[in-house]
N, C-alpha and C positions, 0 to 999 in steps of 0.2 A: 244505250242502244245507239250505234253510230256506224259510220262508214269509214273504212281505213283509207287515208289519202297519202300517207307517207310512212316509210319504213326506215328506221335507223338501226344502229347496232344493238341498242338495248331497249328501244321503245318503238311504239307505233303512233303515228299521227292519226287521230280519230276526229271526224267531223260529227258533232252532236248538235241537237236542237235545244235551245235554251229559251224559256219564256221570260220575257222582259216586259213588264207592264201587260198590255193587251196584245203583244205581238210575239212571234217566235223568230229568233235570229239563229243563224248557224255560227257555231263556235268551232274553231280548230284547236284541239288540245293534243299534247303528247302524253301518252300513258305508258308506263312500264309494261313489259310483256307479261310479267307475273299477274297483272291485274286484268288481263284480257281473257274473255271466255268466248269461244266461237258460238255463233248463233245456231239454234236448233230449229228454226222456223221452217226449214225445208225438209226435215226428216219425214214428216207425214206425207208430203207430196212425193218424195222419192220412193217411199215404200208403196204408195198407191200406184205409182207409175210402173214399178216392177210387177206388181200383182196384175195390173191391167194388161201389160205386155204378155205375161204368162197366160192369162185367160184368153187373149186374142190368138196366141199361137196354138193353144189347145183346141179352140173352136175351128181354126183353119185346118188343123191336122185331121179333125173328125168330120170336116166338110159342112159344118153348121155355120150359120151367120154369126158374126161377131156379137158378143153380148153387150148390153148397154153398160157403159163404163162410167156414167155420171153418178155422182154421189146422190143418195136419196135423202129427202128431208125426213127428220124424225117423226114429224106429224104430232097431232094432239094426243095427250094421254087419255087412257080409258077413264070413263066416269065411274063413280061408285056411290052407294047409298049408305048413309050412316044408320046404324040400328042401335036400339036400346040407349038412346041419348035423351037425357032430360034437360029441358031448358032451364037456364039460370038467369035470375034477374040481377043485373049489375047496377049498383047505384054509386053515386059519387060520394066520397068521404068529405064531410064539411071541413073547411080549412079556416081556422081562426088564428090570426097572427098573435093576438093578445094572449090566448091560452098557451100557445107554444113558446112565447117569450119568457114565461115564468120559469125560473130555474131554482 
């Protein structure tokens, strides 16, 4: 992951973060074009923006107030009760290195 800072005929200059010891330093490297993949981090944002604009235009056309366009938090999952479950007693297995060493 990095930021393009230079473009040449066959390669791209990319600025990346490298951890050295306990700090992070910026390194500028040149990478061939074949090894570069465009970032996909903005795809969800752009799709959400198009959907929000469409919902806003539809609400304006019908004369209603604009809908809330904020993302909603998923919230906690529903609880459940286990049925027909019998408790088990779990005990430790004794470990004796002298017995295990005999071959």
